[in-house]
N, CA, C and O atoms as a CHARMM CRD file, in Angstrom:
* protein
*
  268
    1    1 MET  N      1.32500   8.98900  -5.61700 PROA 1      0.00000
    2    1 MET  CA     2.06200   9.32200  -4.44300 PROA 1      0.00000
    3    1 MET  C      3.25800   8.38100  -4.36100 PROA 1      0.00000
    4    1 MET  O      3.16700   7.21300  -4.74000 PROA 1      0.00000
    5    2 LEU  N      4.36700   8.89200  -3.86800 PROA 2      0.00000
    6    2 LEU  CA     5.57100   8.08200  -3.68100 PROA 2      0.00000
    7    2 LEU  C      5.81900   7.86400  -2.19900 PROA 2      0.00000
    8    2 LEU  O      5.50300   8.71900  -1.37200 PROA 2      0.00000
    9    3 ALA  N      6.38900   6.70900  -1.87300 PROA 3      0.00000
   10    3 ALA  CA     6.74500   6.41100  -0.48300 PROA 3      0.00000
   11    3 ALA  C      7.99100   5.53300  -0.48600 PROA 3      0.00000
   12    3 ALA  O      8.20000   4.72600  -1.39200 PROA 3      0.00000
   13    4 SER  N      8.80800   5.70800   0.54000 PROA 4      0.00000
   14    4 SER  CA    10.00200   4.87000   0.66600 PROA 4      0.00000
   15    4 SER  C      9.60400   3.49800   1.19900 PROA 4      0.00000
   16    4 SER  O      8.56400   3.34200   1.84000 PROA 4      0.00000
   17    5 ALA  N     10.44900   2.50600   0.92300 PROA 5      0.00000
   18    5 ALA  CA    10.21800   1.16100   1.43500 PROA 5      0.00000
   19    5 ALA  C     10.20700   1.17300   2.96000 PROA 5      0.00000
   20    5 ALA  O      9.42600   0.44600   3.57500 PROA 5      0.00000
   21    6 ASP  N     11.06500   1.99100   3.58100 PROA 6      0.00000
   22    6 ASP  CA    11.10300   2.08300   5.03700 PROA 6      0.00000
   23    6 ASP  C      9.75600   2.55200   5.59200 PROA 6      0.00000
   24    6 ASP  O      9.27000   2.00300   6.58100 PROA 6      0.00000
   25    7 LEU  N      9.15700   3.55400   4.96900 PROA 7      0.00000
   26    7 LEU  CA     7.87000   4.06400   5.43500 PROA 7      0.00000
   27    7 LEU  C      6.78200   3.00800   5.27900 PROA 7      0.00000
   28    7 LEU  O      5.98100   2.80900   6.19200 PROA 7      0.00000
   29    8 ILE  N      6.74600   2.34100   4.15200 PROA 8      0.00000
   30    8 ILE  CA     5.73200   1.30800   3.92000 PROA 8      0.00000
   31    8 ILE  C      5.89000   0.17300   4.92100 PROA 8      0.00000
   32    8 ILE  O      4.89500  -0.35300   5.41900 PROA 8      0.00000
   33    9 ASP  N      7.13000  -0.21100   5.22100 PROA 9      0.00000
   34    9 ASP  CA     7.36700  -1.27700   6.19600 PROA 9      0.00000
   35    9 ASP  C      6.87900  -0.87600   7.58200 PROA 9      0.00000
   36    9 ASP  O      6.35100  -1.71100   8.31700 PROA 9      0.00000
   37   10 ARG  N      7.04800   0.37400   7.94000 PROA 10     0.00000
   38   10 ARG  CA     6.62700   0.84300   9.26700 PROA 10     0.00000
   39   10 ARG  C      5.12100   1.00000   9.38400 PROA 10     0.00000
   40   10 ARG  O      4.53800   0.65100  10.41000 PROA 10     0.00000
   41   11 LEU  N      4.48800   1.52200   8.34500 PROA 11     0.00000
   42   11 LEU  CA     3.06900   1.84000   8.42600 PROA 11     0.00000
   43   11 LEU  C      2.16200   0.76800   7.84500 PROA 11     0.00000
   44   11 LEU  O      1.02700   0.60800   8.29600 PROA 11     0.00000
   45   12 GLY  N      2.64000   0.03700   6.85900 PROA 12     0.00000
   46   12 GLY  CA     1.77100  -0.89000   6.14800 PROA 12     0.00000
   47   12 GLY  C      0.86300  -0.12400   5.20200 PROA 12     0.00000
   48   12 GLY  O      0.81300   1.10500   5.23500 PROA 12     0.00000
   49   13 LEU  N      0.15300  -0.84500   4.36900 PROA 13     0.00000
   50   13 LEU  CA    -0.75800  -0.20700   3.41300 PROA 13     0.00000
   51   13 LEU  C     -2.19800  -0.47400   3.80500 PROA 13     0.00000
   52   13 LEU  O     -2.54400  -1.59600   4.17700 PROA 13     0.00000
   53   14 PRO  N     -3.03400   0.53700   3.72500 PROA 14     0.00000
   54   14 PRO  CA    -4.45300   0.32200   4.02100 PROA 14     0.00000
   55   14 PRO  C     -5.12400  -0.42600   2.87000 PROA 14     0.00000
   56   14 PRO  O     -4.59200  -0.45400   1.76000 PROA 14     0.00000
   57   15 PRO  N     -6.27100  -1.02500   3.11900 PROA 15     0.00000
   58   15 PRO  CA    -7.01200  -1.67000   2.02900 PROA 15     0.00000
   59   15 PRO  C     -7.31300  -0.65200   0.93600 PROA 15     0.00000
   60   15 PRO  O     -7.60100   0.51200   1.21300 PROA 15     0.00000
   61   16 GLY  N     -7.24200  -1.11100  -0.30500 PROA 16     0.00000
   62   16 GLY  CA    -7.54500  -0.23200  -1.42900 PROA 16     0.00000
   63   16 GLY  C     -6.34800   0.53400  -1.95800 PROA 16     0.00000
   64   16 GLY  O     -6.49600   1.35800  -2.86000 PROA 16     0.00000
   65   17 VAL  N     -5.14400   0.27600  -1.40700 PROA 17     0.00000
   66   17 VAL  CA    -3.92600   0.93200  -1.88600 PROA 17     0.00000
   67   17 VAL  C     -2.93100  -0.14700  -2.30500 PROA 17     0.00000
   68   17 VAL  O     -2.66500  -1.08900  -1.55900 PROA 17     0.00000
   69   18 ALA  N     -2.38800   0.00800  -3.51100 PROA 18     0.00000
   70   18 ALA  CA    -1.40500  -0.93800  -4.02700 PROA 18     0.00000
   71   18 ALA  C     -0.07000  -0.23200  -4.19500 PROA 18     0.00000
   72   18 ALA  O     -0.02000   0.98300  -4.38500 PROA 18     0.00000
   73   19 LYS  N      1.01300  -1.00300  -4.12500 PROA 19     0.00000
   74   19 LYS  CA     2.34600  -0.43100  -4.32000 PROA 19     0.00000
   75   19 LYS  C      2.98700  -1.04600  -5.55200 PROA 19     0.00000
   76   19 LYS  O      2.74800  -2.20700  -5.88500 PROA 19     0.00000
   77   20 ARG  N      3.82000  -0.23100  -6.23100 PROA 20     0.00000
   78   20 ARG  CA     4.58700  -0.68500  -7.39200 PROA 20     0.00000
   79   20 ARG  C      6.00900  -0.18800  -7.21000 PROA 20     0.00000
   80   20 ARG  O      6.24600   1.01300  -7.08100 PROA 20     0.00000
   81   21 SER  N      6.94700  -1.11200  -7.20000 PROA 21     0.00000
   82   21 SER  CA     8.34500  -0.75400  -6.97000 PROA 21     0.00000
   83   21 SER  C      8.89000   0.09600  -8.11100 PROA 21     0.00000
   84   21 SER  O      8.67400  -0.19900  -9.28700 PROA 21     0.00000
   85   22 LEU  N      9.59800   1.15300  -7.74100 PROA 22     0.00000
   86   22 LEU  CA    10.30000   1.98200  -8.71800 PROA 22     0.00000
   87   22 LEU  C     11.79500   1.70000  -8.68400 PROA 22     0.00000
   88   22 LEU  O     12.56800   2.29000  -9.44000 PROA 22     0.00000
   89   23 GLY  N     12.19600   0.78500  -7.79300 PROA 23     0.00000
   90   23 GLY  CA    13.60400   0.43000  -7.65800 PROA 23     0.00000
   91   23 GLY  C     14.32500   1.36900  -6.70500 PROA 23     0.00000
   92   23 GLY  O     13.71800   2.21900  -6.05400 PROA 23     0.00000
   93   24 ASP  N     15.62800   1.19100  -6.64500 PROA 24     0.00000
   94   24 ASP  CA    16.46500   2.05200  -5.80700 PROA 24     0.00000
   95   24 ASP  C     16.85400   3.28400  -6.61900 PROA 24     0.00000
   96   24 ASP  O     17.42100   3.17100  -7.70600 PROA 24     0.00000
   97   25 LEU  N     16.54700   4.44800  -6.08500 PROA 25     0.00000
   98   25 LEU  CA    16.80200   5.69700  -6.80200 PROA 25     0.00000
   99   25 LEU  C     17.65200   6.63400  -5.96300 PROA 25     0.00000
  100   25 LEU  O     17.54600   6.65500  -4.73700 PROA 25     0.00000
  101   26 ARG  N     18.48800   7.40200  -6.62500 PROA 26     0.00000
  102   26 ARG  CA    19.30500   8.42400  -5.95600 PROA 26     0.00000
  103   26 ARG  C     18.51500   9.71400  -5.96600 PROA 26     0.00000
  104   26 ARG  O     18.14900  10.21400  -7.03000 PROA 26     0.00000
  105   27 LEU  N     18.25000  10.25500  -4.79300 PROA 27     0.00000
  106   27 LEU  CA    17.53600  11.51900  -4.68200 PROA 27     0.00000
  107   27 LEU  C     18.50800  12.62600  -4.31400 PROA 27     0.00000
  108   27 LEU  O     19.44700  12.42300  -3.54400 PROA 27     0.00000
  109   28 ARG  N     18.26800  13.78700  -4.87200 PROA 28     0.00000
  110   28 ARG  CA    19.10400  14.93700  -4.57800 PROA 28     0.00000
  111   28 ARG  C     19.11200  15.19800  -3.06700 PROA 28     0.00000
  112   28 ARG  O     18.05700  15.20700  -2.43300 PROA 28     0.00000
  113   29 GLY  N     20.28100  15.40500  -2.50300 PROA 29     0.00000
  114   29 GLY  CA    20.40600  15.69100  -1.08000 PROA 29     0.00000
  115   29 GLY  C     20.55200  14.46300  -0.20700 PROA 29     0.00000
  116   29 GLY  O     20.79900  14.58800   0.99200 PROA 29     0.00000
  117   30 LYS  N     20.40600  13.27500  -0.78000 PROA 30     0.00000
  118   30 LYS  CA    20.55900  12.02900  -0.02300 PROA 30     0.00000
  119   30 LYS  C     21.89200  11.38600  -0.39500 PROA 30     0.00000
  120   30 LYS  O     22.29400  11.41000  -1.55900 PROA 30     0.00000
  121   31 GLY  N     22.57500  10.81400   0.59100 PROA 31     0.00000
  122   31 GLY  CA    23.87000  10.19400   0.35300 PROA 31     0.00000
  123   31 GLY  C     23.78300   8.79800  -0.22200 PROA 31     0.00000
  124   31 GLY  O     24.73800   8.31800  -0.83300 PROA 31     0.00000
  125   32 ALA  N     22.65100   8.13800  -0.03400 PROA 32     0.00000
  126   32 ALA  CA    22.49500   6.76000  -0.50500 PROA 32     0.00000
  127   32 ALA  C     21.20000   6.63900  -1.30500 PROA 32     0.00000
  128   32 ALA  O     20.29600   7.46500  -1.18000 PROA 32     0.00000
  129   33 ASP  N     21.13000   5.59700  -2.12700 PROA 33     0.00000
  130   33 ASP  CA    19.92100   5.33900  -2.89200 PROA 33     0.00000
  131   33 ASP  C     18.78400   4.95300  -1.94500 PROA 33     0.00000
  132   33 ASP  O     19.02000   4.38400  -0.87900 PROA 33     0.00000
  133   34 LEU  N     17.55400   5.26700  -2.34200 PROA 34     0.00000
  134   34 LEU  CA    16.36100   4.90000  -1.57500 PROA 34     0.00000
  135   34 LEU  C     15.48500   3.98300  -2.41600 PROA 34     0.00000
  136   34 LEU  O     15.30500   4.20900  -3.61300 PROA 34     0.00000
  137   35 ALA  N     14.94100   2.94100  -1.78000 PROA 35     0.00000
  138   35 ALA  CA    13.95700   2.09100  -2.43900 PROA 35     0.00000
  139   35 ALA  C     12.62300   2.83000  -2.39200 PROA 35     0.00000
  140   35 ALA  O     12.10700   3.11900  -1.31300 PROA 35     0.00000
  141   36 LEU  N     12.07100   3.13200  -3.55800 PROA 36     0.00000
  142   36 LEU  CA    10.81900   3.89400  -3.62600 PROA 36     0.00000
  143   36 LEU  C      9.70600   3.07100  -4.26200 PROA 36     0.00000
  144   36 LEU  O      9.94100   2.20500  -5.10400 PROA 36     0.00000
  145   37 TYR  N      8.48800   3.37500  -3.82800 PROA 37     0.00000
  146   37 TYR  CA     7.29000   2.74400  -4.37500 PROA 37     0.00000
  147   37 TYR  C      6.31700   3.81800  -4.80800 PROA 37     0.00000
  148   37 TYR  O      6.19700   4.86100  -4.16400 PROA 37     0.00000
  149   38 ALA  N      5.61900   3.55700  -5.90700 PROA 38     0.00000
  150   38 ALA  CA     4.48600   4.37900  -6.32200 PROA 38     0.00000
  151   38 ALA  C      3.24900   3.76000  -5.68900 PROA 38     0.00000
  152   38 ALA  O      3.04000   2.55100  -5.78700 PROA 38     0.00000
  153   39 LEU  N      2.43600   4.57500  -5.04700 PROA 39     0.00000
  154   39 LEU  CA     1.20900   4.09500  -4.41500 PROA 39     0.00000
  155   39 LEU  C      0.02300   4.51300  -5.26200 PROA 39     0.00000
  156   39 LEU  O     -0.07500   5.66100  -5.69500 PROA 39     0.00000
  157   40 THR  N     -0.87200   3.57500  -5.49100 PROA 40     0.00000
  158   40 THR  CA    -2.05600   3.85800  -6.29600 PROA 40     0.00000
  159   40 THR  C     -3.28800   3.27100  -5.62600 PROA 40     0.00000
  160   40 THR  O     -3.20300   2.30300  -4.87000 PROA 40     0.00000
  161   41 LYS  N     -4.42000   3.86700  -5.91400 PROA 41     0.00000
  162   41 LYS  CA    -5.69700   3.34600  -5.43200 PROA 41     0.00000
  163   41 LYS  C     -6.06500   2.16200  -6.31200 PROA 41     0.00000
  164   41 LYS  O     -5.99400   2.24800  -7.53800 PROA 41     0.00000
  165   42 THR  N     -6.45700   1.05800  -5.68800 PROA 42     0.00000
  166   42 THR  CA    -6.84900  -0.11400  -6.46800 PROA 42     0.00000
  167   42 THR  C     -8.33300  -0.03500  -6.77700 PROA 42     0.00000
  168   42 THR  O     -9.12300   0.42300  -5.95100 PROA 42     0.00000
  169   43 PRO  N     -8.71000  -0.48100  -7.96500 PROA 43     0.00000
  170   43 PRO  CA   -10.14100  -0.44800  -8.30200 PROA 43     0.00000
  171   43 PRO  C    -10.87800  -1.47100  -7.45100 PROA 43     0.00000
  172   43 PRO  O    -10.32100  -2.51800  -7.11600 PROA 43     0.00000
  173   44 PRO  N    -12.13400  -1.17500  -7.09600 PROA 44     0.00000
  174   44 PRO  CA   -12.91100  -2.14600  -6.32200 PROA 44     0.00000
  175   44 PRO  C    -13.14400  -3.40900  -7.12900 PROA 44     0.00000
  176   44 PRO  O    -13.34900  -3.36000  -8.34200 PROA 44     0.00000
  177   45 ARG  N    -13.10800  -4.53700  -6.44400 PROA 45     0.00000
  178   45 ARG  CA   -13.40400  -5.81000  -7.10200 PROA 45     0.00000
  179   45 ARG  C    -14.90800  -5.95400  -7.24000 PROA 45     0.00000
  180   45 ARG  O    -15.67400  -5.17500  -6.67200 PROA 45     0.00000
  181   46 ALA  N    -15.32400  -6.95800  -8.00300 PROA 46     0.00000
  182   46 ALA  CA   -16.75100  -7.24300  -8.14300 PROA 46     0.00000
  183   46 ALA  C    -17.34400  -7.41200  -6.75100 PROA 46     0.00000
  184   46 ALA  O    -16.76700  -8.10600  -5.91400 PROA 46     0.00000
  185   47 GLY  N    -18.45400  -6.80300  -6.50300 PROA 47     0.00000
  186   47 GLY  CA   -19.06200  -6.85000  -5.17900 PROA 47     0.00000
  187   47 GLY  C    -18.75200  -5.60200  -4.37700 PROA 47     0.00000
  188   47 GLY  O    -19.26300  -5.43400  -3.27000 PROA 47     0.00000
  189   48 GLY  N    -17.90000  -4.70100  -4.93300 PROA 48     0.00000
  190   48 GLY  CA   -17.64300  -3.42500  -4.30200 PROA 48     0.00000
  191   48 GLY  C    -16.62400  -3.42000  -3.17600 PROA 48     0.00000
  192   48 GLY  O    -16.44200  -2.38600  -2.53200 PROA 48     0.00000
  193   49 ARG  N    -15.95400  -4.53000  -2.91400 PROA 49     0.00000
  194   49 ARG  CA   -14.96300  -4.55100  -1.83500 PROA 49     0.00000
  195   49 ARG  C    -13.59000  -4.25600  -2.41300 PROA 49     0.00000
  196   49 ARG  O    -13.24800  -4.80000  -3.46400 PROA 49     0.00000
  197   50 PRO  N    -12.78900  -3.41400  -1.76800 PROA 50     0.00000
  198   50 PRO  CA   -11.45600  -3.10100  -2.28800 PROA 50     0.00000
  199   50 PRO  C    -10.52600  -4.28700  -2.16700 PROA 50     0.00000
  200   50 PRO  O    -10.70600  -5.14600  -1.30300 PROA 50     0.00000
  201   51 GLN  N     -9.52600  -4.33300  -3.03800 PROA 51     0.00000
  202   51 GLN  CA    -8.50900  -5.36700  -2.95800 PROA 51     0.00000
  203   51 GLN  C     -7.64000  -5.10400  -1.74900 PROA 51     0.00000
  204   51 GLN  O     -7.38900  -3.95100  -1.39800 PROA 51     0.00000
  205   52 THR  N     -7.17500  -6.17200  -1.10700 PROA 52     0.00000
  206   52 THR  CA    -6.36700  -6.00900   0.09400 PROA 52     0.00000
  207   52 THR  C     -4.96200  -6.54000  -0.10000 PROA 52     0.00000
  208   52 THR  O     -4.21000  -6.65500   0.86700 PROA 52     0.00000
  209   53 GLU  N     -4.59000  -6.86600  -1.32900 PROA 53     0.00000
  210   53 GLU  CA    -3.24400  -7.30500  -1.67500 PROA 53     0.00000
  211   53 GLU  C     -2.75000  -8.40700  -0.73900 PROA 53     0.00000
  212   53 GLU  O     -1.65600  -8.31200  -0.18100 PROA 53     0.00000
  213   54 GLY  N     -3.56300  -9.45800  -0.57000 PROA 54     0.00000
  214   54 GLY  CA    -3.15300 -10.59800   0.20500 PROA 54     0.00000
  215   54 GLY  C     -3.35400 -10.46200   1.70600 PROA 54     0.00000
  216   54 GLY  O     -3.12600 -11.42100   2.44200 PROA 54     0.00000
  217   55 ARG  N     -3.77600  -9.29700   2.17600 PROA 55     0.00000
  218   55 ARG  CA    -3.98000  -9.09300   3.60900 PROA 55     0.00000
  219   55 ARG  C     -5.25500  -9.79000   4.03400 PROA 55     0.00000
  220   55 ARG  O     -6.29700  -9.63900   3.39600 PROA 55     0.00000
  221   56 LYS  N     -5.17400 -10.55100   5.10600 PROA 56     0.00000
  222   56 LYS  CA    -6.36400 -11.19900   5.64100 PROA 56     0.00000
  223   56 LYS  C     -7.20000 -10.15400   6.37600 PROA 56     0.00000
  224   56 LYS  O     -6.66800  -9.30600   7.09300 PROA 56     0.00000
  225   57 ILE  N     -8.49800 -10.22900   6.18900 PROA 57     0.00000
  226   57 ILE  CA    -9.39700  -9.28300   6.82600 PROA 57     0.00000
  227   57 ILE  C     -9.87300  -9.88700   8.14000 PROA 57     0.00000
  228   57 ILE  O    -10.39500 -11.00100   8.17400 PROA 57     0.00000
  229   58 ALA  N     -9.68700  -9.15000   9.20200 PROA 58     0.00000
  230   58 ALA  CA   -10.12800  -9.59800  10.52000 PROA 58     0.00000
  231   58 ALA  C    -11.64200  -9.61200  10.56900 PROA 58     0.00000
  232   58 ALA  O    -12.28500  -8.80400   9.89900 PROA 58     0.00000
  233   59 PRO  N    -12.24000 -10.53100  11.36500 PROA 59     0.00000
  234   59 PRO  CA   -13.71500 -10.59500  11.42000 PROA 59     0.00000
  235   59 PRO  C    -14.36200  -9.25900  11.75600 PROA 59     0.00000
  236   59 PRO  O    -15.45100  -8.96600  11.26300 PROA 59     0.00000
  237   60 GLU  N    -13.71900  -8.44800  12.58100 PROA 60     0.00000
  238   60 GLU  CA   -14.33000  -7.16100  12.94600 PROA 60     0.00000
  239   60 GLU  C    -14.31000  -6.15800  11.79100 PROA 60     0.00000
  240   60 GLU  O    -14.94100  -5.10500  11.87600 PROA 60     0.00000
  241   61 GLU  N    -13.58900  -6.48000  10.71000 PROA 61     0.00000
  242   61 GLU  CA   -13.53800  -5.58400   9.54600 PROA 61     0.00000
  243   61 GLU  C    -14.51700  -5.99800   8.45700 PROA 61     0.00000
  244   61 GLU  O    -14.63500  -5.30100   7.44900 PROA 61     0.00000
  245   62 THR  N    -15.21100  -7.09800   8.62700 PROA 62     0.00000
  246   62 THR  CA   -16.12900  -7.54700   7.60300 PROA 62     0.00000
  247   62 THR  C    -17.35100  -6.64100   7.56500 PROA 62     0.00000
  248   62 THR  O    -17.70600  -6.04000   8.57900 PROA 62     0.00000
  249   63 PRO  N    -18.00400  -6.53400   6.40200 PROA 63     0.00000
  250   63 PRO  CA   -19.16500  -5.64600   6.30000 PROA 63     0.00000
  251   63 PRO  C    -20.25100  -5.96000   7.32800 PROA 63     0.00000
  252   63 PRO  O    -20.88100  -5.03700   7.84600 PROA 63     0.00000
  253   64 ALA  N    -20.48700  -7.24100   7.63900 PROA 64     0.00000
  254   64 ALA  CA   -21.52100  -7.59300   8.61100 PROA 64     0.00000
  255   64 ALA  C    -21.18100  -7.05000   9.98800 PROA 64     0.00000
  256   64 ALA  O    -22.07100  -6.61600  10.71900 PROA 64     0.00000
  257   65 ALA  N    -19.89500  -7.06800  10.35200 PROA 65     0.00000
  258   65 ALA  CA   -19.48400  -6.59000  11.67100 PROA 65     0.00000
  259   65 ALA  C    -19.55600  -5.07400  11.77300 PROA 65     0.00000
  260   65 ALA  O    -19.66000  -4.53000  12.87200 PROA 65     0.00000
  261   66 LEU  N    -19.50200  -4.39000  10.63800 PROA 66     0.00000
  262   66 LEU  CA   -19.51800  -2.92700  10.63600 PROA 66     0.00000
  263   66 LEU  C    -20.92700  -2.36000  10.65400 PROA 66     0.00000
  264   66 LEU  O    -21.10200  -1.15700  10.84600 PROA 66     0.00000
  265   67 SER  N    -21.93300  -3.20000  10.45700 PROA 67     0.00000
  266   67 SER  CA   -23.33000  -2.73300  10.40800 PROA 67     0.00000
  267   67 SER  C    -23.84600  -2.38300  11.77500 PROA 67     0.00000
  268   67 SER  O    -24.99900  -1.97400  11.91400 PROA 67     0.00000
């Protein structure tokens, strides 16, 4: 899936999704280049928890709190 940098900045990425920059690209119908990212599902780390790409997990999001 592709997403613009503006969209990612507004929404943020959920746990388990990683972004890879594709650079600034000119899209048909757009007057200016857009910074685009490819979004991919990250493989679960050992222990079955998804990678959060540096995002701190709030205590209410920990597995113990969700039980």
